[in-house]
MDAnalysis code that builds the backbone (N, CA, C; Angstrom):
import MDAnalysis as mda
import numpy as np

u = mda.Universe.empty(609, n_residues=203, atom_resindex=np.repeat(np.arange(203), 3), trajectory=True)
u.add_TopologyAttr("name", ["N", "CA", "C"] * 203)
u.add_TopologyAttr("resid", np.arange(1, 204))
u.add_TopologyAttr("resname", ["UNK", "UNK", "UNK", "UNK", "UNK", "UNK", "UNK", "UNK", "UNK", "UNK", "UNK", "UNK", "UNK", "UNK", "UNK", "UNK", "UNK", "UNK", "UNK", "UNK", "UNK", "UNK", "UNK", "UNK", "UNK", "UNK", "UNK", "UNK", "UNK", "UNK", "UNK", "UNK", "UNK", "UNK", "UNK", "UNK", "UNK", "UNK", "UNK", "UNK", "UNK", "UNK", "UNK", "UNK", "UNK", "UNK", "UNK", "UNK", "UNK", "UNK", "UNK", "UNK", "UNK", "UNK", "UNK", "UNK", "UNK", "UNK", "UNK", "UNK", "UNK", "UNK", "UNK", "UNK", "UNK", "UNK", "UNK", "UNK", "UNK", "UNK", "UNK", "UNK", "UNK", "UNK", "UNK", "UNK", "UNK", "UNK", "UNK", "UNK", "UNK", "UNK", "UNK", "UNK", "UNK", "UNK", "UNK", "UNK", "UNK", "UNK", "UNK", "UNK", "UNK", "UNK", "UNK", "UNK", "UNK", "UNK", "UNK", "UNK", "UNK", "UNK", "UNK", "UNK", "UNK", "UNK", "UNK", "UNK", "UNK", "UNK", "UNK", "UNK", "UNK", "UNK", "UNK", "UNK", "UNK", "UNK", "UNK", "UNK", "UNK", "UNK", "UNK", "UNK", "UNK", "UNK", "UNK", "UNK", "UNK", "UNK", "UNK", "UNK", "UNK", "UNK", "UNK", "UNK", "UNK", "UNK", "UNK", "UNK", "UNK", "UNK", "UNK", "UNK", "UNK", "UNK", "UNK", "UNK", "UNK", "UNK", "UNK", "UNK", "UNK", "UNK", "UNK", "UNK", "UNK", "UNK", "UNK", "UNK", "UNK", "UNK", "UNK", "UNK", "UNK", "UNK", "UNK", "UNK", "UNK", "UNK", "UNK", "UNK", "UNK", "UNK", "UNK", "UNK", "UNK", "UNK", "UNK", "UNK", "UNK", "UNK", "UNK", "UNK", "UNK", "UNK", "UNK", "UNK", "UNK", "UNK", "UNK", "UNK", "UNK", "UNK", "UNK", "UNK", "UNK", "UNK", "UNK", "UNK", "UNK", "UNK", "UNK"])
u.atoms.positions = np.array([
    [91.039, 181.488, 116.606],
    [91.738, 180.643, 115.630],
    [92.578, 179.609, 116.386],
    [92.491, 178.363, 115.983],
    [93.195, 177.296, 116.683],
    [94.698, 177.377, 116.429],
    [95.458, 176.986, 117.426],
    [96.912, 176.874, 117.285],
    [97.217, 175.485, 116.739],
    [97.868, 175.464, 115.589],
    [98.153, 174.197, 114.935],
    [99.431, 173.584, 115.506],
    [99.323, 172.336, 115.889],
    [100.496, 171.607, 116.376],
    [100.490, 170.207, 115.764],
    [101.345, 170.006, 114.788],
    [101.486, 168.696, 114.161],
    [102.922, 168.547, 113.659],
    [103.196, 167.505, 112.910],
    [104.580, 167.283, 112.485],
    [105.086, 168.345, 111.507],
    [104.152, 169.041, 110.879],
    [104.565, 170.121, 109.979],
    [105.059, 171.336, 110.754],
    [104.361, 171.670, 111.818],
    [104.723, 172.867, 112.575],
    [105.768, 172.602, 113.651],
    [105.841, 171.372, 114.150],
    [106.822, 171.066, 115.188],
    [108.073, 170.391, 114.634],
    [107.996, 169.962, 113.378],
    [109.097, 169.228, 112.740],
    [109.503, 168.006, 113.562],
    [108.497, 167.277, 114.015],
    [108.764, 166.028, 114.727],
    [109.508, 165.062, 113.821],
    [110.477, 164.308, 114.357],
    [111.249, 163.395, 113.523],
    [110.395, 162.275, 112.949],
    [110.831, 161.720, 111.813],
    [110.143, 160.580, 111.233],
    [110.285, 159.369, 112.155],
    [109.318, 158.511, 112.109],
    [109.346, 157.302, 112.934],
    [109.668, 156.062, 112.116],
    [109.893, 156.243, 110.816],
    [110.228, 155.122, 109.948],
    [111.575, 154.522, 110.332],
    [111.633, 153.215, 110.457],
    [112.900, 152.536, 110.728],
    [113.622, 152.297, 109.416],
    [114.903, 152.644, 109.374],
    [115.688, 152.424, 108.172],
    [116.342, 151.054, 108.171],
    [117.257, 150.848, 107.254],
    [117.949, 149.569, 107.135],
    [118.812, 149.269, 108.354],
    [119.206, 150.323, 109.069],
    [120.037, 150.131, 110.265],
    [119.305, 150.586, 111.533],
    [117.995, 150.463, 111.507],
    [117.227, 150.765, 112.713],
    [116.679, 152.179, 112.734],
    [116.423, 152.655, 113.938],
    [115.818, 153.976, 114.138],
    [116.677, 155.074, 113.522],
    [116.026, 156.007, 112.839],
    [116.742, 157.116, 112.232],
    [117.193, 158.107, 113.308],
    [118.362, 158.725, 113.085],
    [118.912, 159.641, 114.082],
    [117.992, 160.854, 114.255],
    [117.937, 161.360, 115.473],
    [117.200, 162.586, 115.747],
    [117.925, 163.769, 115.125],
    [119.241, 163.818, 115.336],
    [120.107, 164.829, 114.738],
    [121.526, 164.270, 114.783],
    [122.319, 164.566, 113.750],
    [123.658, 163.991, 113.688],
    [124.672, 164.987, 114.243],
    [124.973, 164.850, 115.525],
    [125.980, 165.674, 116.199],
    [127.243, 164.823, 116.243],
    [128.122, 165.029, 115.286],
    [129.192, 164.059, 115.068],
    [130.543, 164.443, 115.654],
    [131.217, 163.394, 116.122],
    [132.641, 163.461, 116.384],
    [133.323, 162.758, 115.234],
    [134.378, 163.370, 114.685],
    [134.968, 162.853, 113.443],
    [136.431, 162.488, 113.616],
    [136.880, 161.566, 112.771],
    [138.279, 161.146, 112.737],
    [138.631, 160.773, 111.303],
    [139.877, 161.010, 110.915],
    [140.338, 160.692, 109.563],
    [141.431, 159.633, 109.625],
    [141.329, 158.673, 108.714],
    [142.312, 157.590, 108.629],
    [142.817, 157.479, 107.195],
    [144.034, 156.961, 107.054],
    [144.691, 156.940, 105.755],
    [145.455, 155.633, 105.587],
    [145.608, 155.190, 104.343],
    [146.464, 154.041, 104.039],
    [146.785, 154.067, 102.545],
    [147.554, 153.086, 102.083],
    [147.877, 152.992, 100.658],
    [146.604, 152.780, 99.844],
    [146.645, 153.198, 98.597],
    [145.490, 153.078, 97.700],
    [145.030, 151.624, 97.614],
    [143.707, 151.434, 97.686],
    [143.121, 150.103, 97.526],
    [142.896, 149.831, 96.040],
    [143.474, 148.751, 95.529],
    [143.258, 148.394, 94.119],
    [141.829, 147.902, 93.897],
    [141.234, 147.315, 94.938],
    [139.837, 146.914, 94.921],
    [139.142, 147.582, 96.099],
    [138.000, 148.181, 95.855],
    [137.297, 148.886, 96.927],
    [136.918, 147.930, 98.048],
    [137.385, 148.236, 99.265],
    [137.102, 147.368, 100.413],
    [136.713, 148.218, 101.618],
    [135.445, 148.634, 101.701],
    [134.996, 149.398, 102.864],
    [135.140, 148.579, 104.147],
    [135.284, 149.275, 105.281],
    [135.313, 148.602, 106.576],
    [133.922, 148.017, 106.830],
    [133.868, 146.807, 107.329],
    [132.576, 146.123, 107.487],
    [132.053, 146.147, 108.917],
    [132.803, 146.761, 109.830],
    [132.363, 146.819, 111.224],
    [132.409, 148.243, 111.742],
    [131.598, 148.505, 112.725],
    [131.566, 149.802, 113.392],
    [132.858, 149.990, 114.184],
    [133.499, 151.150, 114.030],
    [134.765, 151.372, 114.724],
    [134.554, 151.698, 116.204],
    [133.489, 152.453, 116.476],
    [133.139, 152.829, 117.856],
    [134.328, 153.414, 118.607],
    [135.095, 154.257, 117.916],
    [136.189, 154.971, 118.569],
    [137.540, 154.298, 118.509],
    [137.640, 153.139, 117.869],
    [138.940, 152.481, 117.725],
    [139.426, 152.612, 116.286],
    [140.736, 152.578, 116.095],
    [141.310, 152.702, 114.758],
    [141.064, 151.415, 113.966],
    [140.402, 151.504, 112.814],
    [140.159, 150.300, 112.003],
    [141.476, 149.635, 111.596],
    [141.473, 148.331, 111.531],
    [142.673, 147.561, 111.211],
    [143.242, 147.962, 109.851],
    [144.547, 148.201, 109.821],
    [145.236, 148.531, 108.572],
    [145.275, 150.002, 108.238],
    [144.623, 150.834, 109.035],
    [144.556, 152.271, 108.767],
    [145.448, 153.048, 109.736],
    [145.940, 154.216, 109.297],
    [146.742, 155.102, 110.141],
    [145.888, 156.271, 110.597],
    [145.848, 156.503, 111.888],
    [145.071, 157.584, 112.483],
    [145.785, 158.915, 112.259],
    [145.067, 159.913, 111.734],
    [145.654, 161.235, 111.505],
    [145.435, 162.195, 112.676],
    [144.879, 161.696, 113.761],
    [144.796, 162.499, 114.974],
    [143.576, 163.405, 115.049],
    [143.643, 164.332, 115.980],
    [142.501, 165.194, 116.295],
    [142.093, 166.057, 115.111],
    [140.783, 166.094, 114.869],
    [140.238, 166.953, 113.817],
    [139.738, 168.241, 114.450],
    [140.120, 169.355, 113.851],
    [139.706, 170.679, 114.310],
    [138.444, 171.069, 113.545],
    [137.289, 171.007, 114.202],
    [136.033, 171.358, 113.533],
    [135.375, 170.146, 112.905],
    [134.795, 170.348, 111.751],
    [134.003, 169.316, 111.076],
    [134.690, 168.820, 109.804],
    [134.252, 167.654, 109.357],
    [134.672, 167.129, 108.063],
    [133.675, 167.617, 107.016],
    [134.189, 168.135, 105.913],
    [133.317, 168.570, 104.825],
    [133.364, 167.525, 103.715],
    [132.211, 166.958, 103.425],
    [132.093, 165.973, 102.349],
    [131.321, 166.635, 101.206],
    [131.945, 166.686, 100.035],
    [131.342, 167.374, 98.893],
    [131.039, 166.396, 97.772],
    [129.830, 166.487, 97.259],
    [129.478, 165.757, 96.037],
    [128.533, 166.637, 95.235],
    [128.966, 167.057, 94.065],
    [128.160, 167.964, 93.255],
    [128.024, 167.438, 91.836],
    [126.905, 167.779, 91.219],
    [126.661, 167.481, 89.807],
    [126.227, 168.780, 89.125],
    [126.909, 169.122, 88.047],
    [126.477, 170.261, 87.238],
    [125.246, 169.847, 86.440],
    [124.202, 170.621, 86.560],
    [122.970, 170.313, 85.826],
    [122.989, 171.036, 84.486],
    [122.826, 170.281, 83.424],
    [122.761, 170.846, 82.075],
    [121.302, 170.907, 81.644],
    [120.971, 171.963, 80.937],
    [119.582, 172.158, 80.500],
    [119.459, 172.021, 78.994],
    [118.337, 171.447, 78.572],
    [117.990, 171.387, 77.158],
    [116.803, 172.315, 76.947],
    [117.012, 173.378, 76.167],
    [115.954, 174.360, 75.930],
    [115.747, 174.541, 74.427],
    [114.519, 174.849, 74.037],
    [114.226, 175.014, 72.615],
    [113.392, 176.269, 72.388],
    [113.452, 176.723, 71.129],
    [112.594, 177.825, 70.700],
    [113.083, 179.193, 71.125],
    [112.387, 180.209, 70.613],
    [112.717, 181.589, 70.925],
    [112.592, 181.878, 72.414],
    [111.630, 181.187, 73.046],
    [111.411, 181.405, 74.482],
    [112.317, 180.537, 75.347],
    [113.137, 179.740, 74.704],
    [114.063, 178.865, 75.425],
    [113.345, 178.090, 76.528],
    [112.333, 177.365, 76.126],
    [111.531, 176.576, 77.063],
    [112.318, 175.359, 77.523],
    [112.311, 175.115, 78.822],
    [113.012, 173.963, 79.373],
    [112.317, 172.673, 78.941],
    [113.083, 171.768, 78.312],
    [112.531, 170.500, 77.848],
    [113.058, 169.312, 78.648],
    [114.287, 169.411, 79.099],
    [114.889, 168.293, 79.843],
    [116.134, 168.791, 80.557],
    [116.592, 167.992, 81.481],
    [117.877, 168.263, 82.135],
    [118.683, 166.968, 82.188],
    [119.979, 167.120, 82.254],
    [120.855, 165.964, 82.432],
    [122.076, 166.408, 83.229],
    [122.758, 165.436, 83.796],
    [123.903, 165.785, 84.634],
    [125.152, 165.917, 83.787],
    [125.958, 166.915, 84.137],
    [127.225, 167.135, 83.467],
    [128.371, 166.709, 84.360],
    [129.258, 167.615, 84.660],
    [130.447, 167.304, 85.453],
    [130.087, 166.897, 86.880],
    [130.652, 165.796, 87.348],
    [130.475, 165.346, 88.729],
    [131.794, 165.534, 89.483],
    [131.690, 166.049, 90.699],
    [132.871, 166.323, 91.517],
    [132.623, 165.837, 92.933],
    [133.643, 165.219, 93.536],
    [133.526, 164.772, 94.918],
    [134.835, 165.018, 95.654],
    [134.731, 165.255, 96.950],
    [135.949, 165.485, 97.726],
    [135.689, 165.557, 99.218],
    [136.758, 165.480, 99.985],
    [136.728, 165.654, 101.432],
    [137.618, 166.833, 101.799],
    [137.230, 167.554, 102.840],
    [138.083, 168.580, 103.430],
    [138.038, 168.418, 104.934],
    [139.199, 168.476, 105.574],
    [139.242, 168.384, 107.032],
    [140.511, 169.057, 107.528],
    [140.461, 169.495, 108.770],
    [141.583, 170.210, 109.370],
    [142.115, 169.412, 110.553],
    [143.404, 169.166, 110.542],
    [144.054, 168.367, 111.579],
    [144.803, 169.283, 112.543],
    [144.528, 169.129, 113.831],
    [145.098, 170.047, 114.814],
    [146.463, 169.621, 115.330],
    [146.836, 168.338, 115.120],
    [148.130, 167.873, 115.600],
    [149.189, 168.059, 114.513],
    [149.683, 169.277, 114.419],
    [150.658, 169.668, 113.397],
    [152.035, 169.144, 113.811],
    [152.388, 167.963, 113.280],
    [153.662, 167.345, 113.668],
    [154.095, 166.362, 112.583],
    [155.162, 165.601, 112.874],
    [155.813, 164.832, 111.809],
    [154.959, 163.701, 111.237],
    [154.137, 163.020, 112.050],
    [153.321, 161.919, 111.531],
    [152.343, 162.434, 110.477],
    [151.673, 163.552, 110.768],
    [150.702, 164.127, 109.833],
    [151.405, 164.668, 108.590],
    [152.532, 165.345, 108.768],
    [153.279, 165.866, 107.620],
    [153.712, 164.747, 106.686],
    [154.210, 163.664, 107.246],
    [154.661, 162.547, 106.415],
    [153.501, 161.903, 105.675],
    [152.370, 161.735, 106.351],
    [151.218, 161.069, 105.744],
    [150.625, 161.881, 104.602],
    [150.504, 163.188, 104.798],
    [149.833, 164.018, 103.800],
    [150.751, 164.479, 102.677],
    [152.027, 164.651, 102.971],
    [152.952, 165.133, 101.939],
    [153.534, 163.995, 101.115],
    [153.616, 162.792, 101.705],
    [154.260, 161.680, 101.021],
    [155.771, 161.782, 101.015],
    [156.298, 162.803, 101.698],
    [157.744, 163.021, 101.747],
    [158.349, 162.212, 102.891],
    [159.444, 161.514, 102.612],
    [160.166, 160.801, 103.658],
    [161.081, 161.783, 104.370],
    [160.969, 161.828, 105.686],
    [161.754, 162.785, 106.459],
    [163.230, 162.423, 106.450],
    [164.084, 163.439, 106.432],
    [165.519, 163.256, 106.599],
    [165.860, 163.460, 108.071],
    [166.547, 162.504, 108.660],
    [166.887, 162.607, 110.078],
    [168.079, 163.534, 110.260],
    [167.873, 164.558, 111.067],
    [168.962, 165.481, 111.404],
    [169.620, 165.019, 112.703],
    [168.765, 164.682, 113.646],
    [169.261, 164.137, 114.909],
    [168.252, 163.124, 115.410],
    [168.679, 161.905, 115.626],
    [167.776, 160.821, 115.996],
    [166.983, 161.139, 117.255],
    [165.635, 160.981, 117.124],
    [164.759, 161.184, 118.277],
    [164.376, 162.613, 118.558],
    [164.961, 163.578, 117.811],
    [164.653, 164.972, 118.155],
    [164.525, 165.926, 116.979],
    [165.078, 165.581, 115.806],
    [165.017, 166.535, 114.695],
    [164.996, 165.820, 113.343],
    [163.988, 166.166, 112.541],
    [163.899, 165.663, 111.170],
    [163.528, 166.823, 110.261],
    [163.751, 166.665, 108.963],
    [163.376, 167.714, 108.013],
    [162.561, 167.119, 106.881],
    [161.614, 167.920, 106.370],
    [160.761, 167.522, 105.255],
    [160.986, 168.481, 104.093],
    [161.256, 167.921, 102.924],
    [161.424, 168.758, 101.733],
    [160.092, 169.022, 101.067],
    [159.270, 169.863, 101.696],
    [157.935, 170.150, 101.170],
    [158.054, 170.852, 99.820],
    [157.319, 170.371, 98.859],
    [157.388, 170.897, 97.505],
    [158.099, 169.948, 96.563],
    [158.831, 168.996, 97.141],
    [159.518, 168.014, 96.306],
    [158.611, 166.858, 95.925],
    [157.457, 166.789, 96.575],
    [156.546, 165.668, 96.329],
    [155.735, 165.887, 95.048],
    [155.247, 164.791, 94.492],
    [154.323, 164.849, 93.363],
    [152.912, 164.716, 93.944],
    [151.957, 164.296, 93.122],
    [150.612, 164.074, 93.623],
    [150.631, 162.911, 94.609],
    [150.047, 163.121, 95.779],
    [149.986, 162.079, 96.792],
    [148.639, 161.374, 96.675],
    [148.673, 160.052, 96.477],
    [147.454, 159.258, 96.367],
    [147.353, 158.316, 97.560],
    [146.209, 158.357, 98.242],
    [145.970, 157.516, 99.408],
    [144.502, 157.119, 99.463],
    [144.247, 155.979, 100.103],
    [142.875, 155.634, 100.466],
    [142.525, 156.413, 101.726],
    [141.284, 156.875, 101.807],
    [140.847, 157.663, 102.956],
    [139.596, 157.056, 103.574],
    [139.520, 157.158, 104.898],
    [138.340, 156.725, 105.636],
    [137.994, 157.814, 106.640],
    [136.825, 158.422, 106.454],
    [136.337, 159.438, 107.396],
    [135.263, 158.781, 108.264],
    [135.482, 158.750, 109.576],
    [134.537, 158.123, 110.494],
    [133.881, 159.199, 111.346],
    [132.544, 159.220, 111.328],
    [131.773, 160.189, 112.102],
    [130.803, 159.430, 112.994],
    [130.876, 159.682, 114.303],
    [129.969, 159.007, 115.232],
    [129.069, 160.033, 115.911],
    [127.774, 159.698, 115.929],
    [126.775, 160.595, 116.499],
    [126.852, 160.572, 118.025],
    [127.055, 161.733, 118.607],
    [127.180, 161.846, 120.065],
    [125.868, 161.523, 120.773],
    [124.736, 161.693, 120.089],
    [123.433, 161.496, 120.725],
    [123.083, 160.022, 120.909],
    [123.352, 159.206, 119.877],
    [122.903, 157.815, 119.969],
    [123.965, 156.787, 119.574],
    [125.172, 157.229, 119.252],
    [126.255, 156.303, 118.937],
    [126.267, 155.774, 117.523],
    [125.270, 156.144, 116.711],
    [125.260, 155.680, 115.328],
    [126.485, 156.243, 114.596],
    [126.989, 155.469, 113.645],
    [128.250, 155.830, 113.006],
    [128.120, 155.829, 111.488],
    [128.697, 156.843, 110.866],
    [128.795, 156.912, 109.407],
    [130.263, 156.847, 109.018],
    [130.565, 156.053, 108.003],
    [131.917, 155.977, 107.480],
    [131.896, 156.357, 106.002],
    [132.725, 157.322, 105.639],
    [132.888, 157.728, 104.252],
    [134.237, 157.184, 103.777],
    [134.183, 156.269, 102.833],
    [135.386, 155.566, 102.397],
    [135.663, 155.833, 100.917],
    [136.897, 156.202, 100.614],
    [137.337, 156.368, 99.224],
    [138.587, 155.528, 99.024],
    [138.568, 154.579, 98.092],
    [139.733, 153.716, 97.893],
    [140.928, 154.451, 97.293],
    [140.678, 155.629, 96.727],
    [141.751, 156.417, 96.137],
    [141.397, 157.887, 96.276],
    [142.390, 158.718, 96.556],
    [142.165, 160.158, 96.605],
    [143.455, 160.870, 96.224],
    [143.307, 162.070, 95.673],
    [144.459, 162.929, 95.373],
    [144.537, 163.970, 96.473],
    [145.601, 163.912, 97.264],
    [145.702, 164.726, 98.473],
    [146.560, 165.968, 98.274],
    [146.072, 167.081, 98.778],
    [146.868, 168.295, 98.906],
    [146.647, 168.845, 100.307],
    [147.547, 169.717, 100.750],
    [147.395, 170.261, 102.099],
    [147.905, 171.690, 102.170],
    [147.440, 172.392, 103.181],
    [147.884, 173.746, 103.471],
    [148.187, 173.845, 104.961],
    [149.183, 174.626, 105.298],
    [149.489, 174.923, 106.693],
    [148.839, 176.264, 107.003],
    [147.926, 176.263, 107.971],
    [147.095, 177.438, 108.213],
    [147.117, 177.891, 109.668],
    [146.749, 179.148, 109.843],
    [146.562, 179.717, 111.174],
    [145.121, 179.476, 111.601],
    [144.922, 178.966, 112.803],
    [143.571, 178.733, 113.320],
    [143.414, 179.431, 114.657],
    [143.519, 180.742, 114.632],
    [143.375, 181.522, 115.865],
    [144.600, 181.401, 116.740],
    [144.547, 180.497, 117.718],
    [145.666, 180.360, 118.648],
    [146.570, 179.184, 118.325],
    [146.397, 178.567, 117.148],
    [147.224, 177.407, 116.814],
    [147.471, 177.322, 115.317],
    [148.490, 176.539, 114.959],
    [148.772, 176.227, 113.559],
    [148.236, 174.835, 113.265],
    [147.530, 174.704, 112.143],
    [146.886, 173.439, 111.792],
    [147.222, 173.085, 110.347],
    [146.880, 171.864, 109.971],
    [147.024, 171.429, 108.584],
    [145.640, 171.176, 108.007],
    [145.325, 171.879, 106.928],
    [144.057, 171.654, 106.232],
    [144.317, 170.717, 105.055],
    [143.632, 169.588, 105.042],
    [143.801, 168.599, 103.983],
    [142.614, 168.641, 103.029],
    [142.901, 168.546, 101.746],
    [141.869, 168.477, 100.714],
    [142.101, 167.225, 99.885],
    [141.046, 166.430, 99.729],
    [141.136, 165.191, 98.958],
    [140.176, 165.257, 97.784],
    [140.713, 165.223, 96.579],
    [139.892, 165.148, 95.368],
    [139.715, 163.673, 95.025],
    [138.469, 163.271, 94.781],
    [138.163, 161.853, 94.619],
    [137.855, 161.500, 93.168],
    [138.676, 160.629, 92.580],
    [138.344, 160.128, 91.244],
    [137.290, 159.035, 91.350],
    [136.597, 158.768, 90.259],
    [135.585, 157.712, 90.249],
    [136.258, 156.341, 90.225],
    [135.552, 155.354, 90.763],
    [136.022, 153.977, 90.725],
    [134.826, 153.066, 90.480],
    [135.079, 151.833, 90.074],
    [134.005, 150.883, 89.805],
    [133.616, 150.201, 91.109],
    [132.420, 150.483, 91.573],
    [131.921, 149.912, 92.827],
    [131.111, 148.677, 92.502],
    [131.686, 147.507, 92.787],
    [131.032, 146.247, 92.431],
    [130.087, 145.749, 93.518],
    [130.024, 146.441, 94.637],
    [129.146, 146.010, 95.724],
    [127.687, 146.306, 95.453],
    [127.410, 147.076, 94.424],
    [126.021, 147.422, 94.132],
    [125.818, 147.530, 92.626],
    [125.993, 146.432, 91.943],
    [125.700, 146.417, 90.516],
    [126.802, 146.894, 89.611],
    [127.997, 147.138, 90.149],
    [129.120, 147.527, 89.312],
    [129.048, 148.950, 88.799],
    [128.304, 149.827, 89.473],
    [128.189, 151.207, 89.034],
    [129.424, 152.009, 89.431],
    [129.634, 153.123, 88.746],
    [130.743, 154.025, 89.092],
    [130.377, 154.816, 90.336],
    [131.387, 155.052, 91.170],
    [131.167, 155.809, 92.397],
    [132.422, 156.598, 92.727],
    [132.287, 157.569, 93.643],
    [133.423, 158.318, 94.144],
    [133.825, 157.837, 95.538],
    [132.831, 157.555, 96.349],
    [133.088, 157.043, 97.692],
    [131.892, 156.209, 98.140],
    [132.086, 155.456, 99.194],
    [131.035, 154.589, 99.726],
    [130.686, 155.089, 101.129],
    [129.395, 155.229, 101.403],
    [128.937, 155.608, 102.737],
    [128.398, 154.364, 103.426],
    [128.962, 154.043, 104.587],
    [128.472, 152.917, 105.387],
    [127.826, 153.440, 106.656],
    [126.686, 152.861, 107.009],
    [125.892, 153.296, 108.164],
    [125.831, 152.158, 109.179],
    [126.303, 152.437, 110.401],
    [126.345, 151.409, 111.431],
    [125.512, 151.821, 112.635],
    [124.576, 150.973, 113.050],
    [123.749, 151.254, 114.218],
    [124.543, 150.984, 115.493],
])
């Protein structure tokens, strides 16, 4: 019996060129999170960052692990008859969000994620944050992921997000886990459709 070797059995990558050139072999990403005030009009970054902080954004520092990008749609079913035969499906609730863990647990990250203005106890050495006094924190978010294999870059941009955070134990260190819930916005860059975030692909 012959040994079969083709793209089905070897899972050879596709050779189709996309809108930004050759498709990645595998996305082994280094990630970074950036934050700024809410954008009243969606304005994704138009250039590849290539490891530099995009203009107007605040760097949240080292990310511990990976960025989790979530987009889900609840599927609703239309069934009829005693046998409940499936006739159609439609989408119900849509949910989107980002999750990431920041390893530099210090005042810049606390101020950015909590929205609390620090009280100075001693200039240059001691400040205090009244955690719990804040309301919902709304910020624009930019998640930048660059492929270690070929340098290709993906940017996940949300002009508005509802931010919450947790202070967590990560083995030998204390970290801040940030969760961003994304409301829909009108994306006029592609026909004025509703969107949660914009994905930009840079070769």
